[in-house]
C-alpha angles and dihedrals in degrees: 000000000000129000121210131190101153093097122356116357109266145164112206125200103189106300094343128093111223114228110241100191107237144337096285090055090048091049092049092049093045095051093048090049092050086057096034118170093015131093116260113196119234091241093052091047093050091049090052095048093045104029095167100046133338107235120232089255093045096114093052091045089052091051089052090052091049090050090050093050093047089052091052093049094049094043096054098040124221127124100275113122132191108203138176109238128170111313096354148348137306126200109209112205134156114253091234091059095056119072093209092060092045090052093049092049090050092050091050091050091047092052091052090051091049090051089052092050093247094142098166094048091046092051091052093046094051091045091054092047093049089048089070090070120096097176138315114339112276089359096172092051091050088058087060094051100266113146112168123175088234093061092046089051090052092051089049090050089052091054091047091051090050090052091051092049090050091050090052093047093049090050088053091050095248092142101152091049093063103042096091094049092045093050087055092051093048093047090052094045110021093173095056104109096190092061090044090053092049092049093047089054093047092049092046094051090046090060095260103119093149091054091049091053092044089054090052092052092050092048092048091049091051093048093049096044098042104031104017089236135126117227116276118273089252094056092045089052090050090054089053090049091053091047092051096041090239095168095178094053093043089057098047105031115140086230087075102045110059134290098114132097123185117281 
C-alpha cells in the first residue's frame, strides 16, 4: 500500500486507487500523513478538516472518517496503522510508502551531493525526487478550499528542488534541458534576478543571444516600474558579457551562482 500527497490525495494498492469516500475523509487522511508517525490531537485535526468552522457534529464526523480509514487500512493489508494515542491519533506508516517522505529524503541527498560538487549525481537525484510529483500538493483538497501551511511548504520545497536541479544542469552545460523550466520560473516570478540570470545564460549558450538580451530588457523594465530599482550589478555585468560574446564570463558570472533571494 502506497500513500500519495504530491498531487491529489491517494492510496494506491498496486495499480489500483483505493476509494476514500469523500473530501472529509481525504482531508483527514492527508493531515495525518503530513504528520505521519506523530500524535495529532483531535482538536488540531478537526480544525484542519473544518478550517472555517467546526460543525456541531464535527467530532462524530471525524470519528466516522477515522473508522473509514481504519477499515481501508485493514482491508488492503500492509503495515500502516491508525491508532488512538493520548489526546488524538497517530498514523504509523513506513517512510518508503509515503511519497512526501521519499521526496524529502531525495532532496536531502541531492543537497549533500551538491555540497560535495557531485553535479551529475545531484541532478539525477533531484530529477528522481521531482518525478514523484503529479501536480500541486493536495491538489484535490485545494479545489475544495483547503490551504494548509504544510501544503504550501511542500510546493515551496518542490520549487527549491527544481532550482537546485537547474543549478546542477547549468553547471554541467545542459543548457537546452533547462530552458523550459526556467521560463516557467521567470513567468511566475518576473522580478527574480537569479532565475533571469540562469535563463539568460541558458538562452545564450543555446544560440539565442537576442532572446537573452530581450529577457534582460523585460526584467529591467519590470524592476524599474514595480520597484523603482535598476538590475543588480551582477545582472548588468551578465548583459554586457552576452553583448560582447564573453563566453567565459557568461559561464562563471556571480549572477548565476547564488546571491539572490526573491524580491
